C-alpha positions as CSV (number, residue, x, y, z in Angstrom):
1,R,0.1,0.0,0.1
2,R,2.8,2.5,0.9
3,N,4.4,1.9,-2.5
4,F,1.1,2.1,-4.4
5,S,0.3,5.3,-2.3
6,S,3.8,7.0,-3.0
7,L,3.4,6.2,-6.7
8,M,-0.2,7.3,-6.9
9,R,1.5,11.0,-5.2
10,E,4.1,10.9,-8.2
11,Y,1.6,10.7,-11.0
12,R,-0.7,13.0,-9.3
13,Q,0.0,15.9,-11.5
14,Q,-0.5,13.9,-14.5
15,F,-3.8,12.8,-13.4
16,E,-4.9,15.9,-12.5
17,A,-3.9,17.5,-16.1
18,L,-5.9,14.5,-17.6
19,N,-9.0,14.9,-15.5
20,K,-9.0,18.6,-16.6
21,Q,-8.4,17.7,-20.0
22,R,-11.5,15.0,-20.0
23,A,-13.7,17.4,-18.3
24,D,-13.1,20.1,-21.1
25,A,-13.5,17.5,-24.0
26,R,-16.9,16.5,-22.0
27,R,-18.2,20.2,-21.9
28,K,-17.5,20.5,-25.8
29,M,-19.0,17.2,-26.7
30,T,-22.0,18.4,-24.6
31,Q,-22.1,21.9,-25.9
32,S,-22.1,20.4,-29.7
33,L,-24.8,18.3,-28.8
34,F,-27.0,21.0,-27.8
35,T,-26.4,23.6,-30.4
36,E,-29.4,24.8,-32.6
37,K,-28.0,22.6,-35.6
38,T,-26.1,19.9,-34.5
39,D,-23.0,19.0,-36.0
40,E,-22.6,15.5,-36.2
41,K,-18.9,15.5,-37.0
42,A,-18.1,18.1,-33.9
43,V,-19.8,15.9,-31.8
44,R,-17.7,12.5,-32.9
45,K,-14.6,14.4,-32.9
46,A,-15.5,15.8,-29.3
47,S,-16.4,12.6,-28.3
48,S,-13.5,10.6,-29.7
49,E,-11.3,13.3,-27.9
50,V,-13.0,11.9,-24.2
51,A,-12.5,8.6,-25.3
52,K,-8.7,9.1,-26.0
53,I,-8.1,11.1,-22.7
54,E,-9.9,8.0,-20.6
55,A,-7.5,5.8,-22.6
56,D,-4.5,7.7,-21.4
57,M,-5.6,7.7,-18.0
58,A,-6.5,3.6,-18.3
59,L,-2.6,3.3,-19.4
60,L,-1.1,5.6,-16.6
61,N,-3.1,3.4,-14.1
62,R,-1.6,0.3,-15.8
63,K,1.8,2.2,-15.6
64,I,1.7,2.6,-12.0
65,L,0.8,-1.1,-11.3
66,D,3.6,-2.5,-13.3
67,R,5.9,-0.4,-11.1
68,L,4.6,-1.7,-7.8
69,K,6.9,-3.8,-5.5
70,P,6.2,-6.6,-5.2
71,P,4.4,-6.9,-8.5
72,L,0.8,-7.6,-8.3
73,S,-0.5,-11.6,-8.4
74,R,-2.7,-12.9,-11.0
75,K,-5.3,-13.0,-8.4
76,Q,-4.9,-9.3,-7.3
77,L,-5.1,-8.2,-10.4
78,E,-8.2,-9.9,-11.4
79,D,-9.8,-8.5,-8.1
80,I,-8.7,-5.1,-9.2
81,R,-10.3,-5.5,-12.7
82,R,-13.8,-6.7,-11.2
C-alpha cells in the first residue's frame, strides 16, 4: 500500500491534468450536442477526444500497477479488474 500511495503521489499532477482535459472535452461534446443545428462531425470529434483521454488515464493506471513492488499476483490483478 505504501508503494502504491507513493506512486499515486508521483503521478498526481498527470492525473489532474488528464482530468481537466477530460472535463473540457466532455463540456465541448455537450455543447456540440445542444447547438441549434447539431454538427455530427463536431460531436464525434469531441466524443473521440474524451475516449482518447480516458484511454490515456487507463494506461497511466496500468503503468503505476506495473511499477508496484512486489508485483501484484494474478489474483490481485483479477480482483482489481472486477
